[in-house]
C-alpha positions in Angstrom: 131.5 108.9 151.3 129.9 105.9 152.9 128.0 107.0 156.0 127.6 103.6 157.4 130.2 102.2 159.8 131.9 98.9 159.0 131.7 95.9 161.3 135.3 96.6 162.4 134.5 100.2 163.2 131.5 99.2 165.2 133.6 96.6 167.1 136.1 99.3 168.0 133.3 101.5 169.5 131.6 98.6 171.3 134.8 97.2 172.8 136.2 100.6 173.9 132.8 101.7 175.4 132.5 98.5 177.4 136.0 99.0 178.8 135.6 102.7 179.7 132.2 102.1 181.3 133.9 99.6 183.7 137.2 101.4 184.2 136.5 105.1 183.8 133.4 106.2 185.8 133.2 109.6 187.4 134.9 108.4 190.6 137.8 106.7 188.7 138.1 109.8 186.5 138.5 112.2 189.5 140.9 109.8 191.1 143.0 109.7 187.9 143.1 113.5 187.8 144.8 113.7 191.1 147.6 111.3 190.3 151.1 112.7 189.4 150.7 111.7 185.7 147.1 112.9 185.5 145.8 109.6 184.2 145.5 106.0 185.3 148.5 104.0 184.0 146.7 100.8 184.3 143.9 102.1 182.1 146.4 103.4 179.6 148.1 100.0 179.5 144.7 98.4 178.7 144.0 101.0 176.0 147.4 100.6 174.4 148.4 97.0 174.8 145.0 95.3 174.7 143.2 97.5 172.2 146.1 99.1 170.3 144.7 102.6 170.3 148.0 104.6 170.0 148.9 102.6 166.8 145.5 102.6 165.1 146.4 105.2 162.5 150.1 104.2 162.2 151.3 102.0 159.3 151.9 98.3 160.1 155.5 98.8 159.0 156.1 100.8 162.1 154.2 98.6 164.6 150.8 100.2 164.0 147.4 98.7 163.1 147.2 100.4 159.7 143.7 101.8 160.1 142.7 105.3 159.0 142.0 108.5 160.8 138.4 107.6 160.9 139.0 104.6 163.2 141.2 106.7 165.6 138.4 109.3 165.6 135.8 106.8 166.5 138.0 105.5 169.4 138.4 109.1 170.6 134.6 109.6 170.4 134.3 106.8 173.0 137.1 108.3 175.1 135.3 111.7 174.8 132.0 110.1 176.1 133.9 109.1 179.2 136.1 112.2 179.3 138.8 109.7 179.9 142.2 111.3 180.8 145.0 109.6 178.9 148.0 110.5 176.7 146.2 109.3 173.6 145.7 112.8 172.1 149.2 114.1 172.8 150.9 110.8 171.7 148.8 109.4 168.8 147.1 112.6 167.4 149.8 115.3 167.7 153.3 113.8 168.2 153.3 110.5 166.3 152.0 111.9 162.9 154.8 114.6 163.0 157.4 111.9 163.5 155.8 109.8 160.7 155.7 112.8 158.3 159.1 114.5 159.1 161.3 111.9 160.7 164.1 110.0 159.1 163.7 106.3 158.5 166.0 105.6 161.5 163.9 107.9 163.7 160.6 106.3 162.6 161.9 102.7 163.2 163.3 103.7 166.6 160.3 105.6 167.9 157.0 104.8 166.1 156.8 101.1 167.3 157.2 102.2 170.9 154.6 104.9 170.5 152.2 102.4 168.8 152.5 100.0 171.7 152.1 102.6 174.4 155.5 101.8 175.9 156.5 105.4 175.1 154.3 108.5 175.3 155.0 111.8 173.6 153.9 115.4 173.7 154.1 118.3 171.3 155.7 121.5 172.8 155.2 124.9 171.3 156.1 128.2 172.9 153.7 130.2 174.9 150.0 129.6 174.3 150.4 129.1 170.5 149.2 125.5 170.0 146.2 126.5 167.9 148.4 129.0 165.9 151.2 126.4 165.4 148.7 123.8 164.1 147.3 126.4 161.6 143.8 126.3 163.1 143.3 130.0 163.8 145.6 131.6 161.3 148.7 131.3 159.2 151.4 129.3 161.1 154.3 130.6 159.1 154.8 133.6 161.5 157.1 134.0 164.4 155.1 132.1 167.0 158.2 129.9 167.8 160.3 132.9 168.9 161.1 135.0 165.9 164.7 135.5 166.9 163.6 137.6 169.9 163.8 136.8 173.6 161.2 134.4 174.6 159.9 131.3 172.9 162.3 128.5 172.2 165.6 129.1 170.4 167.8 126.4 168.8 171.5 126.8 168.2 174.0 124.3 166.8 177.6 124.1 167.9 180.1 121.4 167.0 177.4 119.4 165.3 175.1 119.3 168.3 171.7 121.2 168.6 170.9 122.9 171.9 167.6 124.4 172.9 166.9 127.4 175.2 163.6 128.9 176.3 160.2 127.8 177.6 156.9 126.4 176.6 153.6 126.5 178.6 150.4 124.7 178.1 152.0 121.5 176.9 149.5 118.6 176.9 150.9 115.7 179.0 154.4 117.5 178.9 155.1 116.6 182.5 154.8 112.8 182.0 155.7 112.2 178.3 158.8 110.2 177.7 159.5 112.1 174.5 159.0 115.7 173.7 158.6 117.1 170.1 159.7 120.7 170.6 159.1 123.5 168.1 162.1 126.0 168.1 163.2 129.0 166.1 166.6 129.0 164.5 168.6 130.9 161.9 168.2 134.4 163.4 166.7 137.1 161.2 168.7 136.2 158.1 167.5 132.6 157.7 164.6 132.6 160.2 162.7 129.3 160.3 161.0 126.9 162.7 162.3 123.3 163.1 161.2 120.4 165.3 163.5 118.7 167.8 163.3 115.5 169.9 164.1 115.8 173.5 164.0 112.8 175.8 162.6 112.8 179.3 165.4 113.3 181.8 167.6 115.3 179.5 170.0 117.5 181.4 168.7 121.1 181.6 165.0 120.1 181.1 162.7 121.3 183.8 159.1 120.1 183.8 156.2 121.1 186.1 152.6 120.3 185.9 150.3 123.3 185.8 146.9 123.8 187.2 144.4 123.8 184.4 140.7 124.4 184.0 140.1 120.9 182.7 141.9 118.4 184.9 141.3 115.7 182.3 143.7 117.5 180.0 146.8 117.8 182.2 149.3 120.4 181.0 152.8 121.3 181.9 155.3 124.2 181.7 158.7 123.3 180.3 162.0 125.1 180.7 164.8 124.2 178.4 168.2 125.3 179.8 170.9 124.5 177.3 169.2 121.1 176.5 170.8 118.8 174.0 168.2 117.9 171.3 168.0 115.8 168.1 166.7 117.4 164.9 163.5 115.8 163.6 164.1 115.0 160.0 166.4 117.5 158.2 166.8 121.3 158.0 165.0 121.5 154.7 161.7 120.1 156.1 158.6 122.3 155.6 157.6 122.3 159.3 154.7 124.7 159.0 153.1 122.6 156.2 153.5 119.5 158.3 152.0 121.2 161.4 149.1 122.4 159.4 148.4 119.0 158.0 148.6 117.4 161.5 146.5 120.3 162.8 143.6 119.6 160.4 143.6 115.9 161.3 143.8 116.7 165.0 141.0 119.1 164.7 138.8 116.4 163.1 139.7 113.9 165.8 139.0 116.5 168.5 135.6 117.3 166.9 134.5 113.7 167.0 135.8 113.4 170.6 133.8 116.6 171.6 130.7 115.1 169.9 131.0 112.0 172.1 131.2 114.2 175.2 128.2 116.3 174.1 126.2 113.1 173.3 126.8 111.6 176.7 126.1 115.0 178.5 122.7 115.1 176.7 122.0 111.5 177.7 122.7 112.3 181.4 120.5 115.4 181.3 117.6 113.5 179.7 117.9 110.7 182.3 117.8 113.4 185.0 114.8 115.3 183.8 112.8 112.1 183.5 113.4 111.4 187.2 113.3 114.9 188.8 109.7 115.9 189.7 108.2 119.3 190.3 104.5 119.9 190.9 103.9 116.2 190.9 105.3 115.5 187.4 108.7 114.9 185.9 110.3 118.2 184.7 111.1 116.5 181.4 107.3 116.6 180.6 107.3 120.4 180.5 107.2 121.8 177.0 109.9 124.4 177.8 112.3 121.6 178.9 111.5 119.6 175.8 112.3 122.5 173.5 115.6 123.2 175.1 116.7 119.6 174.9 115.5 119.3 171.3 117.7 122.1 170.3 120.7 120.4 172.0 119.9 117.2 170.2 119.8 118.9 166.8 123.1 120.6 167.6 124.8 117.4 168.6 123.5 115.5 165.5 124.6 118.2 163.1 128.0 118.5 164.8 128.4 114.7 164.5 127.8 114.8 160.8 130.3 117.6 160.3 132.9 115.8 162.5 132.5 112.4 160.8 132.9 114.1 157.4 136.0 115.9 158.6 137.5 112.7 159.9 136.7 110.9 156.6 138.2 113.8 154.5 141.3 113.8 156.6 141.8 110.1 156.2 141.3 110.2 152.4 143.3 113.3 151.6 140.1 115.4 150.9 139.5 119.0 151.7 140.7 120.3 155.0 137.6 121.1 157.1 138.8 119.9 160.5 138.8 123.4 162.0 135.3 124.2 160.9 134.0 120.8 162.2 135.9 121.5 165.5 134.2 124.8 165.9 130.7 123.3 165.5 131.5 120.4 167.8 132.9 122.6 170.6 129.9 124.9 170.4 127.6 121.8 170.6 129.5 120.5 173.7 129.4 123.9 175.4 125.7 124.3 174.8 125.0 120.7 176.0 127.0 121.3 179.1 125.5 124.6 179.9 121.9 123.3 179.4 122.8 120.3 181.5 123.9 122.4 184.4 120.8 124.6 184.1 118.4 121.7 184.0 120.0 120.0 186.9 118.9 123.0 189.0 120.7 123.9 192.2 122.7 120.7 192.3 124.0 121.3 188.8 125.6 124.5 189.9 127.9 122.8 192.5 131.4 122.6 191.2 131.7 119.0 192.4 128.8 117.8 190.2 129.6 115.7 187.2 127.8 118.2 184.9 130.8 120.5 185.3 133.3 117.9 183.9 131.9 118.3 180.4 131.6 122.1 180.8 135.3 122.3 181.8 136.2 120.1 178.9 134.4 122.4 176.4 135.9 125.6 177.9 139.4 124.0 178.2 139.5 122.8 174.6 138.4 126.3 173.4 141.3 127.8 175.3 143.7 125.3 173.7 142.4 124.9 170.2 140.1 127.8 169.5 138.2 129.9 170.3 135.2 129.0 168.2 134.9 132.4 166.5 138.6 132.3 165.4 138.3 128.8 164.0 135.4 129.9 161.9 137.1 133.1 160.9 140.2 131.3 159.7 138.1 128.7 157.8 136.2 131.6 156.1 139.4 133.3 155.2 141.0 130.1 153.8 137.9 129.6 151.6 138.0 133.3 150.5 134.4 133.5 151.6 134.2 137.2 151.6 135.4 138.0 148.0 139.0 137.2 148.8 139.1 139.8 151.6 140.8 138.9 154.9 138.6 138.3 157.9 139.6 140.3 160.8 139.0 139.0 164.4 
């Protein structure tokens, strides 16, 4: 593994950081949160059409740039620094790789170029609050999380050659605004129980979408209701959907880890800037030994999390070992610690909900709710590695 970034990778970071500094400051971020989509469409157009971020890790044959997961992760590190709300995660990290892995050639040609250009956004919808389970991050994803043949979840039935979906899904990232939904549904009943993925277009008859209030406003979520909705099967019925979801989950975890490291690094920078200015007893509080020790611990945590996240992204891009979940656990813990210390060291103003320090705290907490929590990410990684003499880790 070459730990040095290439000139092209450095250029991606520099260009994206310059754009986000100009277009996604705290005021612009809060304004974007309040829009119906939950993000600034003009900023998304710049990220997609000018910089090509949605297509970074897609093959050139499908309109992509042809880079690896590493370049996409580095781009997400910069968006993480700014906590920029956008459909990049839902579209490029979760939905597009599934279409690439499982879709027919016709589906790839019809959808991937539009996703790569940003003209079409997509979202992955799984039943209930099971995103981390579906992606294989906190346990085996070959269970009945998609419905299991019982009431609840999302059920798929085929009649006269047409697939129709019934059920509901909550906590769907960008599900209220996405032009395309990739929906996980249970089919086959008890005899041939299996989970398949289906494509549902925005505006489909019987599809009801509503944005939900979420802890982290930069990660807009939606609740979906599918009432006899016509859908298109992604790929074929023989597809190993759990395996594809687990592979995408590991890559997504690596990308999320790098993104969290970007947010933690920027949070630390802001805290250091503040303690250098804030004075007590006639001197900057950053000169106090206790403050230095606390920030030194945060710095070590951020640096070690970056090393783990970079390695996970490199491994995901080269087909190496799957360590995305473990890197994500370390990165989320680093971000949570950096955010908590930032709030504490800002003093009274840091405890006001409107202060910018809470943005990173809510990102850390929200991501743990969606993709964790940290202790379950680590427990599953230990179980997969048979760390405890082959015994199962109980949580």
